[in-house]
C-alpha positions as CSV (number, residue, x, y, z in Angstrom):
1,M,-2.2,26.7,13.8
2,L,-3.1,23.3,14.3
3,V,-2.4,20.1,11.9
4,D,-3.4,16.2,12.6
5,A,-0.5,14.4,11.2
6,P,0.0,10.7,12.1
7,V,2.4,9.0,10.2
8,S,2.5,5.2,9.6
9,G,5.8,3.0,9.3
10,G,7.7,2.2,12.7
11,P,11.3,3.4,13.6
12,R,13.3,1.9,9.9
13,R,11.5,4.5,7.9
14,A,11.2,7.0,10.6
15,A,14.8,7.2,10.8
16,D,15.2,7.2,7.2
17,G,12.4,10.0,7.0
18,T,9.8,7.7,4.2
19,M,7.2,7.4,6.6
20,T,3.2,7.5,5.3
21,M,2.1,10.8,6.8
22,M,-1.8,11.8,6.5
23,V,-2.4,14.8,7.3
24,G,-5.2,16.5,8.9
25,A,-5.5,20.6,8.3
26,D,-6.8,23.4,6.6
27,A,-4.6,24.6,3.4
28,A,-2.6,27.3,4.9
29,A,-1.3,24.9,7.9
30,R,-0.5,22.1,5.6
31,A,1.3,24.8,3.1
32,R,3.0,25.9,6.2
33,C,4.6,22.9,7.1
34,A,5.0,20.7,3.5
35,P,9.0,21.6,4.0
36,L,8.7,20.0,7.9
37,F,6.6,17.0,6.2
38,A,9.0,16.5,3.6
39,C,11.4,15.6,6.0
40,I,9.7,12.6,8.2
41,A,7.6,11.4,5.5
42,G,7.9,9.8,2.2
43,R,4.4,9.9,1.7
44,V,2.1,13.1,2.6
45,F,-1.5,12.7,2.3
46,D,-4.2,15.2,2.6
47,A,-6.9,13.1,4.5
48,G,-9.1,16.7,5.1
49,G,-9.3,18.8,8.4
50,I,-8.4,18.6,12.0
51,G,-8.5,14.9,13.4
52,D,-9.6,13.2,9.6
53,G,-5.6,12.0,9.6
54,A,-6.1,10.4,12.6
55,R,-9.3,8.7,11.6
56,M,-7.1,7.7,8.8
57,K,-4.5,6.3,10.6
58,L,-6.9,4.2,12.4
59,V,-9.1,3.2,9.3
60,N,-5.1,2.1,7.9
61,N,-4.2,0.0,10.8
62,L,-7.7,-1.8,10.9
63,L,-7.3,-3.3,7.8
64,A,-3.3,-4.2,8.9
65,A,-4.8,-5.8,11.9
66,V,-7.2,-7.6,10.0
67,N,-4.5,-8.6,7.2
68,L,-2.0,-10.1,10.2
69,A,-4.7,-11.4,11.8
70,A,-5.7,-13.5,8.3
71,A,-2.7,-14.4,7.6
72,A,-1.9,-16.1,10.6
73,E,-4.7,-18.7,10.4
74,A,-4.5,-19.1,6.6
75,Y,-0.6,-19.8,7.2
76,A,-1.5,-22.1,10.4
77,V,-3.8,-24.0,8.3
78,G,-0.9,-24.4,5.7
79,V,1.7,-25.8,8.4
80,R,-0.5,-27.6,10.1
81,A,-2.1,-29.4,6.5
82,G,2.1,-30.4,6.3
83,L,2.8,-27.8,3.9
84,P,6.4,-26.2,4.3
85,V,6.1,-22.5,5.6
86,R,8.4,-21.2,3.4
87,T,6.7,-22.4,0.4
88,V,3.3,-21.5,2.0
89,H,5.0,-17.8,2.0
90,E,6.5,-17.9,-1.5
91,V,3.2,-19.4,-3.0
92,V,1.0,-16.8,-1.3
93,A,3.6,-13.9,-1.9
94,A,3.3,-14.5,-5.8
95,S,-0.8,-15.0,-6.1
96,S,-4.0,-14.0,-4.5
97,G,-3.4,-13.8,-1.4
98,A,-0.2,-11.5,-1.5
99,S,-0.5,-7.7,0.9
100,W,1.9,-5.9,2.3
101,I,1.7,-7.3,5.3
102,G,2.9,-10.7,4.1
103,S,5.9,-9.0,2.4
104,D,7.0,-6.8,5.7
105,R,6.1,-9.1,8.3
106,M,6.0,-12.9,7.7
107,P,10.1,-12.4,6.8
108,R,10.7,-11.7,10.4
109,A,8.2,-14.2,11.6
110,L,10.0,-16.7,9.7
111,A,13.3,-15.4,10.6
112,A,12.0,-15.2,14.7
113,E,13.5,-11.6,14.1
114,L,10.9,-9.5,16.7
115,T,12.8,-8.1,19.0
116,P,13.3,-5.2,18.4
117,P,10.0,-4.5,17.4
118,H,9.5,-2.8,14.1
119,A,6.4,-1.9,15.4
120,A,5.3,-3.2,18.9
121,A,1.9,-5.4,19.3
122,R,0.9,-3.7,21.8
123,V,0.4,-0.3,19.4
124,L,-1.7,-2.7,17.0
125,T,-4.1,-3.6,19.7
126,K,-4.2,-0.4,20.6
127,D,-4.5,1.0,16.6
128,V,-7.0,-1.8,16.5
129,T,-9.5,-1.1,19.4
130,L,-9.5,2.7,18.5
131,A,-10.6,1.6,15.3
132,T,-13.2,-0.6,16.1
133,A,-14.5,2.1,18.6
134,L,-14.3,4.0,15.7
135,A,-16.0,2.4,13.2
136,R,-18.9,1.0,16.6
137,R,-19.6,5.1,16.7
138,C,-19.9,4.9,13.1
139,G,-22.6,2.4,12.9
140,V,-20.2,0.0,11.4
141,A,-19.8,-3.6,12.0
142,T,-16.4,-4.8,12.4
143,P,-16.0,-8.6,13.2
144,L,-12.7,-9.0,11.3
145,G,-11.3,-5.8,13.0
146,D,-13.0,-7.5,16.9
147,A,-11.8,-10.9,15.9
148,A,-7.7,-9.7,14.9
149,R,-8.4,-7.3,18.0
150,A,-8.9,-10.1,20.5
151,A,-6.1,-11.9,18.8
152,F,-3.7,-9.6,19.7
153,E,-5.0,-8.4,22.8
154,T,-4.4,-12.3,23.8
155,L,-0.7,-11.9,22.7
156,V,-0.7,-8.2,25.2
157,R,-1.9,-10.7,27.7
158,E,0.5,-13.3,27.4
159,G,3.4,-11.4,27.3
160,Y,4.1,-10.4,24.0
161,G,3.2,-6.6,23.5
162,E,6.8,-5.0,23.6
163,D,7.5,-7.8,20.1
164,D,6.9,-7.1,17.0
165,D,3.3,-7.5,15.9
166,A,4.7,-10.1,13.6
167,V,5.0,-12.5,16.7
168,L,1.1,-13.3,15.7
169,L,2.3,-15.0,12.7
170,A,5.5,-16.4,14.3
171,R,3.9,-17.9,17.0
172,A,0.6,-19.5,14.3
173,I,3.5,-21.1,12.3
174,T,5.3,-22.8,14.9
175,A,2.5,-23.6,17.9
176,T,1.3,-27.2,17.9
177,P,-1.8,-28.2,16.8
178,P,-4.5,-28.3,19.9
């Protein structure tokens, strides 16, 4: 029996059993492993066959990386335009710019709670690299994904790979203007 079952949610959600799991397996294997999945994950999704769970995780993490990079850019514009970062965050969180990434990552960036990481920058860098490679194999252009990958690669190169991936936001809102 073979099961492809990546998870999303980081160490805290792993500890409390509320990860999101994307399962790629045949129906019999999914059914046999369902009790184990229930111990690990709060939500379990049938992604399809073997390999589909991993591909689904890459799709999700591609969007997470793009959302993080876009938020860092937007918040940096707000801060450099003279807006208080906490006001920028409150308005975005209550408006059309809201996202799970903003509600989960920005509070950590604002509080400078980047270690220990909830999700290490090097891991998202790896995932967005794999996701953009998958996109190329599928014939899909990913200019936003490529830009996000470059931003995270820079973080890792600069020594922030073991920090929380919210470090991208933290650096954007605290960096001095060029």
